[in-house]
Phi, psi and omega in degrees: 000130182242135176246120177254119181263117179144167181220010182267199186300320180297313182296315185290342175264331181286319183303308179294326179297319178292318180297324179293338178272006175099359180282149170269117191245138171242128174261114181258122181233142176289320177211150183287161172243157170286135178230150179218140179283126177231133179289145178287327182257142179265095185298320181296313179296320179298323178290319181294333180298338180285340185235347183236155174297149182306319182299319179294316181299316180300312182297319178297316181295317181296314178299316179297314183295316179296317180296315180296318179296319180295316179297318179299314180297313182295321178297319180296324180284325182275322182233065186299322180295317179295315180294322177300313180299320180295314180297315180293327176295320177295320179294317180300320179296326180284324189274334185069246186267359179295142185299118184288341183297337179286355180233022181244086182296159178279342184262169180280154177304136179070009164290332169228167183298143174271128184272135177271134175254102184300123178053024177065022186295326177296315180298322181297312182290332175291315178299323182281353180079011180274351177213159177218160177242135176236130178250109182191166177261147180276132172273311179193162173277146178232176179295334182265344183160246177223146173258130180271160182298334178281356179103340181290149177243132177257117179280142179205139173274329180228135176240128179246125177269111178240052188259021179114175182217157174254106187271129171255102188301136182059022178064020180091358179287135176279112184263136175223153177240120183053040177082357180257125179305135180275125180260093183303321180297340179268358181268177176240130177272149178229120176054026174074005183229346182233149176234134178300141177068013174238099184303144175068014175232000000 
């Protein structure tokens, strides 16, 4: 039995990966996060590759992705109630009979990051009963697992803390471009892997 503590991107990708390896997994969260199902493969780009040069396909996909993310963010800020209902409706469709309260945050969409569920794998293992979600606060760790503030005890052989990270950008290396120190907070990130004005990243 594995207990994953957290509700962010690490937890929502780790839980299905562990469940697929045969573990019975519980995701314990203090409070829910907004989650959305995203496909791993870009079907439109894959189709366009048959008729367009790779460079064009890349540019079209990048422009589309940036535009959609921006529109989603702006809609969430302008119409938070509508976006919340839409997100929860998508989750309900994925979960079936699983309790929706574990995916209903107290905050508005995009007050915190929206977590992507690759190919709906988290929803799949929850529907299959190979994983479960518990929303509660921890009172203390015990020899068997953790005791929750409500008195319930969750047994676990392995406990994984997926409660966030303290990032030291570039591992503490001082990065400069043409002799000018690179200021990462003033840059723009793209898809978690590239930074504007920093070549090769």
